C-alpha positions as CSV (number, residue, x, y, z in Angstrom):
1,X,89.3,119.7,103.5
2,X,86.5,122.2,103.5
3,X,83.0,121.6,104.8
4,X,81.5,121.5,101.3
5,X,83.7,118.7,99.9
6,X,83.9,116.5,103.0
7,X,81.5,113.8,101.7
8,X,82.9,113.5,98.1
9,X,86.5,113.4,99.3
10,X,85.6,110.9,102.0
11,X,83.8,108.7,99.4
12,X,86.8,108.8,97.0
13,X,89.1,108.1,99.9
14,X,87.0,105.1,101.1
15,X,87.0,103.6,97.6
16,X,90.7,104.0,97.4
17,X,91.1,102.5,100.8
18,X,89.1,99.4,99.8
19,X,91.1,99.0,96.6
20,X,94.4,99.2,98.5
21,X,93.1,96.8,101.2
22,X,91.8,94.4,98.6
23,X,95.2,94.4,96.8
24,X,96.9,93.7,100.2
25,X,94.6,90.7,100.7
26,X,91.6,92.0,102.6
27,X,89.3,89.2,101.4
28,X,91.4,86.8,103.4
29,X,92.0,89.2,106.3
30,X,89.0,91.6,106.5
31,X,90.6,93.6,109.3
32,X,92.9,95.2,106.6
33,X,89.9,96.9,105.2
34,X,88.5,97.7,108.7
35,X,91.7,99.6,109.6
36,X,92.0,101.5,106.4
37,X,88.3,102.4,106.2
38,X,88.3,103.2,109.9
39,X,91.1,105.7,109.3
40,X,89.1,107.3,106.4
41,X,86.0,107.7,108.6
42,X,88.1,109.0,111.5
43,X,89.8,111.7,109.3
44,X,86.4,112.6,107.7
45,X,84.9,113.1,111.1
46,X,87.8,115.2,112.3
47,X,88.1,117.4,109.2
48,X,84.5,117.6,107.9
49,X,81.0,118.2,109.1
50,X,79.2,115.6,111.2
51,X,76.6,115.0,108.4
52,X,79.3,114.4,105.8
53,X,81.3,112.1,108.1
54,X,78.1,110.0,108.9
55,X,77.6,109.6,105.1
56,X,81.2,108.5,104.7
57,X,80.8,106.0,107.5
58,X,77.7,104.5,105.8
59,X,79.5,104.3,102.4
60,X,82.5,102.7,104.1
61,X,80.3,100.1,105.8
62,X,78.6,99.4,102.5
63,X,82.0,99.0,100.7
64,X,83.3,96.7,103.4
65,X,80.3,94.5,103.6
66,X,79.7,94.5,99.8
67,X,83.2,94.1,98.5
68,X,85.3,92.7,101.3
69,X,83.0,90.4,103.2
70,X,80.7,89.7,100.1
71,X,82.6,89.7,96.8
72,X,79.9,90.8,94.4
73,X,78.6,94.0,95.9
74,X,75.8,92.3,97.9
75,X,75.4,93.7,101.4
76,X,75.6,91.2,104.2
77,X,74.1,91.6,107.6
78,X,75.9,89.0,109.7
79,X,78.2,89.3,112.7
80,X,81.3,90.6,110.8
81,X,79.1,93.3,109.2
82,X,77.8,94.3,112.7
83,X,81.4,94.5,113.9
84,X,82.3,96.7,110.9
85,X,79.4,99.0,111.8
86,X,80.6,99.2,115.3
87,X,84.2,100.1,114.2
88,X,83.0,102.8,111.9
89,X,80.6,104.2,114.4
90,X,83.3,104.4,117.0
91,X,85.7,106.1,114.5
92,X,82.9,108.5,113.7
93,X,82.3,109.4,117.4
94,X,86.0,109.6,118.1
95,X,86.8,111.9,115.2
96,X,83.8,114.2,116.0
97,X,84.8,114.5,119.6
98,X,88.4,115.2,118.7
99,X,87.2,117.9,116.3
100,X,85.0,119.4,119.0
101,X,87.9,119.4,121.5
102,X,90.4,120.9,119.1
103,X,88.1,123.8,118.2
104,X,87.1,124.6,121.8
105,X,87.0,128.4,122.8
106,X,90.0,128.1,125.1
107,X,92.2,126.8,122.4
108,X,91.1,129.5,120.0
109,X,91.7,132.3,122.5
110,X,95.3,131.2,123.0
111,X,95.9,131.1,119.3
112,X,94.5,134.6,118.9
113,X,96.8,135.9,121.6
114,X,99.9,134.7,119.7
115,X,99.2,136.7,116.5
116,X,102.4,138.4,115.3
117,X,102.5,142.2,115.2
118,X,103.2,143.9,111.9
119,X,106.1,146.3,111.9
120,X,105.8,149.2,109.5
121,X,109.0,150.8,108.2
122,X,109.1,154.4,107.1
123,X,110.3,155.1,103.5
124,X,114.0,156.1,103.3
125,X,113.8,157.8,100.0
126,X,112.3,161.3,100.1
127,X,109.8,162.5,97.6
128,X,110.5,165.8,95.9
129,X,107.9,168.3,95.0
130,X,107.6,169.0,91.2
131,X,109.4,172.2,90.1
132,X,107.8,175.2,88.4
133,X,109.2,174.2,85.0
134,X,107.7,170.7,85.2
135,X,104.3,172.2,86.0
136,X,104.5,174.7,83.2
137,X,105.5,172.0,80.7
138,X,102.7,169.7,81.7
139,X,100.3,172.6,81.5
140,X,101.3,173.3,77.9
141,X,101.2,169.7,76.8
142,X,97.9,168.8,78.4
143,X,96.1,172.0,77.4
144,X,93.1,171.2,75.2
145,X,92.5,173.6,72.3
């Protein structure tokens, strides 16, 4: 996922996760949606920019409180909504820290040291110089009157 498309991909993934969790019975067991949406926020924080991942976490919280805890898209601000905000915030911090650790300078320097070397082969077929007859023929054909 590139930096530019982190937020749109994360929002689409969050909507898909809520649909899958709802089909699995998330209205009776809200932790289904917490797990799936937490995974979406975690992957968005690991693969995208911190700003895009924060936006995905907010959208995930709104989807969870609006369509899993409350069934008609109305946001709720009770204890389960606060727990969801805590889960998504911890997934956001964990993914951001994992991304920062995985792109640390020491890791990059070891990867650069392992770059393969390119072996160049010399051509095995020799190239012949054009003969005098070929040059004379080309000179007669290409001559402009």
